[in-house]
Each structure stands twice: as C-alpha cells, then as structure tokens.
C-alpha positions, -999 to +999 in steps of 0.1 A: +000+000+000+016+032-012-012+058-015-041+064+009-069+089+003-091+104+029-122+123+018-127+152+043-157+175+049-151+186+085-178+163+099-172+142+130-172+110+110-147+126+085-124+136+113-124+099+125-118+088+089-088+110+086-074+097+119-079+062+106-062+071+074-033+087+092-028+056+113-030+034+082-005+056+063+020+053+092+016+016+095+023+011+058+047+040+054+024+052+027+017+087+013-015+102+027-038+123+004-065+144+019-092+156-005-118+183+003-146+187-023-164+220-026-199+209-036-209+223-070-245+237-073-271+219-093-275+230-129-310+243-123-297+274-104-295+307-123-260+320-131-258+346-103-270+321-077-245+295-090-216+320-086-226+329-051-231+292-042-197+283-056-180+312-037-197+301-005-187+265-010-151+274-018-148+296+013-161+268+034-140+242+017-108+263+022-116+267+059-121+230+062-088+223+043-068+249+063-081+233+096-070+198+086-037+210+072-029+227+105-037+195+124-018+171+102+012+190+086+034+188+117+027+151+124+027+138+088+053+150+063+041+125+037+007+142+034-008+159+003-038+182+005-061+190-024-094+209-030-116+204-060-151+216-070-177+191-080-199+163-067-181+147-037-184+110-046-175+115-082-145+137-074-132+113-047-134+084-071-118+104-100-090+115-077-084+079-066-082+068-102-059+096-113-035+093-083-031+056-080-048+053-047-046+019-031-070+025-002-097+051+002-112+062+036-144+082+040-167+090+069-201+074+071-222+105+073-217+139+058-215+173+074-252+181+074-283+161+085-298+166+051-269+145+036-286+113+048-317+121+027-298+127-005-301+100-032-273+077-022-248+090+003-213+099-007-199+069+012-223+046-006-214+060-040-177+059-033-180+023-021-199+014-053-174+030-078-140+032-062-111+015-080-096+003-048-103-009-013-126+014+008-130+018+045-161+037+058-156+051+093-184+059+117-183+085+144-181+066+177-204+091+194-232+085+168-227+048+172-232+050+210-264+070+205-276+046+179-270+015+201-287+032+230-318+040+209-319+005+196-317-010+231-344+014+243-366+004+213-360-033+221-369-028+257-401-009+247-411-037+224-403-066+247-434-086+259-442-085+295-431-116+314 
C-alpha cells in the first residue's frame, strides 16, 4: 500500500476517517492524500446564484482544508492536500483513479443532517465505484447514541413476562 486517500468535509465521521487514514499511512509508510470537495451547485440554479453558491462552498472548503492541514502537517510530512469543485463522490473516485490510490477512507455521514436524505450517500457511492479498497468510518459518538436508541426500542417492544 503506497497511497491512501481520505475524503474530508469537516464532519465528525470525516475527522475519525482522517485519523484512521493517518494511522494506516503510518503503519504502511504510505503517502496520505486528503481531499476536500467544494460541492458544485445543481445546474438548475441561475448563473448569479451559481456563482454565489460556488463562492460560499469554496470559502467553506478552504476553511475545512486549512483546519485539517494545520492539524496534520506537523505530524505527517508525507501528506498531500487538495481541494476540487464538483460532486463529492464523483470527485473522490476520480482523484483515486488519477493518483493511483490503493486505499480510500471516508466518513459514514456527511456534514449536514440533510446529507442522509440525498439519493445515495457519498460513502455509498464511493464504495460502489472506487477503483480500490474502501473503508467507511463511523463517528463513535453517533454509534453509541444509535446503540442506546436500539436498546431502548427493544426494551419498549419486549413482551411482559
């Protein structure tokens, strides 16, 4: 394993995905690539709205990229950081193909609650189309909450004995 890519959007699961990718890169003495994708607006928006949306997304993506660079640069001198504009899953897969990525790491859920309702999550699309192995990392805090909800639901549904 020589090249590992972490898709990063600043979300809790993406932070855990980057931590996983950093550890993997250290274990295999591999180059770490971190990719931030500024989401492109849909084609239905009028030109002025599109420009404002792209400007907003670029500002946000640059903040996210600067944050992760500051956290990783001192601890990992084999890291490369990139920012592209487009649809996240498509851009992550294209980057993996173009840079000879051996292993791809992404977070389970995106930055906003709305992301789970989009047609196919980024993680699901990356898993379906990636040219290499993929690891999807969940945020441990959301897992604890989910397990607690499931346990409570099971207790609520249990028959009386």
